[in-house]
Structures are given as C-alpha cells and as structure tokens.
Steps between C-alpha positions, in 0.01 A plus 500: 500500500774741599688424176185547292433840660853609438467408137179698457650806660813485279286458189298814617818699549690413184288300257178703430491768235256783544359772258720803483326825593544824309738752646364779708537833331812681630642198667854400477616165354765288676687238320844483667656502839638851444144632427365320805772670711391841363176475689706644796520833309114518498353262749153641459489440118278277286680207360435168321737202410558476126688158522615243740808614689779259625679677782766228484540447883706827510432678832221751487461795724143559622333827397178669627198509278175692509358484146342242273672189348311293250695177445314410194539138610875528434740352744800646695735199553796429730458805731764487766490744797784495759454847667223706634381822352612831614160628648351383830148493648357416836346159563343354816459172671181352659530732793529808273855550590660694206838426346703698239515241219677446175353307194609285208333377181469594136372826657601597853178690574180529304262783577158584327604269209319280259700193388334242286546216254865464607701172526799459716686173430791366718496820721776447771493756794805406699554745788746462792461812729513635851208737409127456564403378157205373294537335155270397221560419129300800379540727787641515850240743607159612341239744594169589333590300189337244276667178377288312238563203278864478619688167495808452716746211541745580766773325710604752763696497828518770766776480766465756786644592846237770547172536704230498232509335146280327251514298174245447239430380147360833369507786758682510832294759694167608349259760616159563344584319173311253283656182354257363242516200269879446576684174485786443735757218526731587790789325684576719792785462749524720814813470712539685831872479608475718819402289791518795733213694347133383489414591141160537355489266202243505225465261200217482237449383144331825389606757758679454829330757725267794498141537377389450152240306295601176322237357257481251220867400542667167473795452747759234534734556801791314636622679816809434713571708808761502786374754757638605839187699569135495400373326175209614275469261219230460231462333175341828367560760771738486805308758719208720442515816712348851450696772678350720760313801363454353156155502347428233244185526283318173456626167617844376391517126430671205364237351275439267205861390503690166512806394682746217507751564789757315695693689774776380719635717784634519845416775757728537787356749763380452861140608438413289192251614241591319177228615269470292184176450292434406136344835418584758762756446773364748756170689446595776747178655625297263280453789253570283194202331347567147357254378223463227241868400505626156418802337679620242250780389736651615826771353707723652756785393737568696814777458758583699802869423488748623244569288214573560122181583312614535144353374162803267470461202726876434527778727621725468196269458198665377176297600191462339167365723231284425197431756229137473374438499123393866443146528345456777246247707690614426859812581712753229512656413834744263681386259781735465787447178716694413813622142460498449877167638628299527165439877541441660164459842356500680168736774408682670202193571297554589139282713263264318274634461149439316177765268340480549122632305200505686163390347164657712219401581143810656348459823296602520133633786296142628422267326760473547885553185727380452852595335830216346699583459874294240692524428877592140547281477806176690430501566132512875528607656169623815342636570148791712396546633147828433326544770223594409139883526463503671152704396205883481506637617167804305354740613235427563132518172305535479109214282364572577135831608355486789259602435132577713194181687431308324786460618856562276793325492845579470868281473813501532885355213705401489875760291669229359734209400288639535141247755381621714201521848632616693189638447143697720272640500138862467411592700192562299175862458390617757248569400141873517417563735217675381186863599507581766236813661395340832528609758741524436857146542663446808711389398845290762681519455872244624762661775697227588736173339636215685663194342659189713547392282798733485792257324724200280425238341735326172375274246645578134464410389137502860380734618213653826383741623231804720531507821297866531374700766337845429355778694345570492217148445403599277207699260697383136479275405795626139503819631652297563821413243762256489795540328836305482821695505836235247651330311216281336765331827581497668140611357164597689193527386143725601226273785394473655846165364584478459882268266688427485877534146645525510874468767762828676552744743335747466201710722274477477122830567321519626124865469400744437228815309492693825487378594854235742402200449744166628643285364768141492620388369848184273515270442803270201478200457728250231531221517234134464539312234324479685160839556340564817293776535229672811394557625139831469336669792314854606384634835424812562294642841529831670473 
C-alpha cells in the first residue's frame, strides 16, 4: 500500500501534463536560473515560468517574494538551499513566546503573494544553523498568500542548536494562507544537536506551524526527528496556533485532503508532550476544523531516549545507483539504494528531452532535400530543409574541333550532375592563301583598342555584346582575341559576345598578340525564371 501511494504521488509530480495558460498581460517570463534570480530586484512583480528550469543542484540563496508567480505547470528541478535568507521575522510557539527567526526555501519569505501551477522537483533544503529557523521547499515563511495547484517533491534536513525551529514540505511557518489542490511528497529530517536547550520542534508535510487553510491536498510525508525539547509532528501540519490578538475571518481548516505519513522521532525532555498525529500534530486551542479528510496510511515510532532517527537505517550506508531510462516528456533521475539497509531515494534529475534519429534526402544541384528527425522513443518528428546546392561549373571542353571553313564548338558542364551549362563556337580555321611571287604583303596591325562598355551587369543566361573601336580602323579584326578571367561566371566568344553563366564577377579582355588590350568588368547575378538576351553590335571607327 505504501509503495503504491508513493508511485501515485510521483506520477502526479512528474508524469502529468496540463494545459498551458495564456500569459498575463504585463507579466515577465522566466526560463533560466539567471532570470529566476532577478526576481530579487522586483519581488512584488508578476511572473510566469516559460520553460522547465534545472537549477543543477548549485546552491540557491533564498529571496523574498510578494508578487504573483504562475508556474504554467513547468518544473523547477534540483533546487538546493544551504543557507537562510537575509531577512528575519518573528515566529512563536504554543505558548505564544516569540522568537526572531530566519527562513530558507526557494523563497525565504512570501507575503501577500499568489503562487500557482508550480512544480518543485527534487528540492533539497539542507540547513545547519544556530539560529531559530523554519524551512519549506517553496518558502520558509508565508503570510496572507495563496498556494494553488503546486506540486512539491522534497528531501530536506534541518540541523539546529537553537530554541525554535520547524521543517515542512511546502511552507515552514504559515500565517493566514491558503494551500489548495497541492500535492506534496516530503522526506523531512529534523536534528536537534543541543542537549542543553529545550527546543520547540515543528514538522508537517504542508506547513510546520502557524495558522492557515489546507484543502483538496494530497500529502505523502516521511518524517524523522531527534528532539531535546518538545515535539509537534503531523502528516499535514505540525502545530496549528493563532497568535494572540489576531482576528481570523471564518473557520480555518484542514479539509478534503488525503495523507500517507510515517514519522519516527525521539523527544527527550522531563515533561513529555510528544505530539504526533496523521493530520495535525497539535491543534492548539482547537481552532482548526478537520473535515472530510482521508488517512491512507499512518504509522509513527516514538522514543523518550535518544537514538538515531534518520531515513537511513544503518550508520554507514553504501549506495548503489541506477540511472533510469529517461522518458521524452518526463524528468530522468538516478535511484540510490543502500545495499545494507535498503533505504532508497531519487536524485540527480535531468530535464526531459527527445532522442532523435535523422532520415536524410540529400539535395541536388536544382532540388531541395530534407532531413526528417524522429524520436526513437515517442515518435515525435520535425523536418529540416536542406537547400539545393547549385551547379558547380567545370572547365570549357571542346566537343567539335574547328576546320577550314567550319566552326567548332566547346561547352561547360556541371561537375556534380553533368548538366550542360553553356556552349560557344570556335572560329573556323582560315584558308591558307596561295603563295605568290608578288610583293611582300603589307600587314596592318591594331595599335589601339577601345571598349565603349567598361562594366556590364548580366543575369545568369543573359547575353550582351561589346562595342569596340580599333585603330587603325582597317586593321583585320581576326588579329584580336577575347578572354574571360573566370569562364565559369561569364563566357565570351571570338566575336565578343558575352554570356552570364553563374553568379559572380569576371573581367573580359580584348587583346592582340602585340600587347594591345582593353577590358570590361562583368557582374553576374541570379536570373528569374524568364531569361532575357541582349543585342549584338559592333562599331569600327578610327
């Protein structure tokens, strides 16, 4: 029965998903530890959790809070608190003796606050102090605040030498608060090390001492206490006490709640009291109304002599650890089990995460590919686009050699897919003139070349012609050659016709073997679906 109840509570804490509420207008989202810490700069603000946050077990300093925190069903995991907060308040015992008190929890003190839909997983409040102190996973002290739909799993220990102290699953000392529809799984250890002072000890699953209303809550408490003083232990509340002069409207109660509790403790004091009950340890003044509650299980062990009362049943536990397979939507964890006494606990929780494998369709030069990622556990999928790679031009290759009176041809291919990207003609070979005994032929050489275009912009597939002037005007044009500095970007044929091939820049050279030269820069950009071609023209001038 005990094991079944524990499983149910753990499922409630980490295994149930809830609908996400819309953000409150003007509220501040919190998704990281740093953003959570910045609440201290404006403790009265309006906040919501935008994601699960793993605090990683790094020590957290408690901060005060007096605003609104909507957890959005997100989880703060691995909270570890080892010091009390800076502020103090007065608490009191059953005789209304007041004590200046320090507090520890996620928040040190909570005043006029509203905290709801918040999960705390593996919260460890570990305080060793000589101060009067109250601890709780959410807050060490709370006043006039509401806690609704909160889920807490905590393993906490309070070691003291002081006069008044208490430990709880949610809130240490609570005044005039409401805890509604909350789920608590708490392992609580209280250790009094001062045998010379009769301390006032308080232990409860929801709150340790004070006066507040608990309703519709599900509580699982395992309490362990070593007390040289007076014990007030309850599965839900340690002691209910309204301070003198306080007026409470209506009747505060513990109602419509369930509890599974086991408490082991010793109380060493001459005038023994040893309060320990499944719901409420001590109902001081009988002001707390108990109604429609269910005790699923309750067991307690009390001794009036000192002996170890710890979760571990052996003095020197030796733990074996087992890492649980991490579900996609739940926090993973490691189980530690003592091989001697069998005591077991969970720790080192890890954020939920999917484990994806990818199935790829590789992109081609002209077609996009994709990678489909599928979680190997739950089948969750998402798709990533893999953009087309584009053609990779090779070198010009002659496909037909020129002959006398017949032009040849050459082309550029994509080195990846083999697509023909461009072709161009090779001038026909010149007919050799018949030798004559006539006078030596007069060779007119080109002495100057001028290009009207010094820069041209083309789209891929678009053509243009160079307008050329030479001196002397009657020099043979076949003495002039054309060449592109990057034929993969822009090609040029023997007549000066330019064609854009691939986005980039190139320089077209018009030159003769005598070293006469003119140039034109070409910028090629990607073309739309329709290609446009330029007109060709030549000028001969002198």
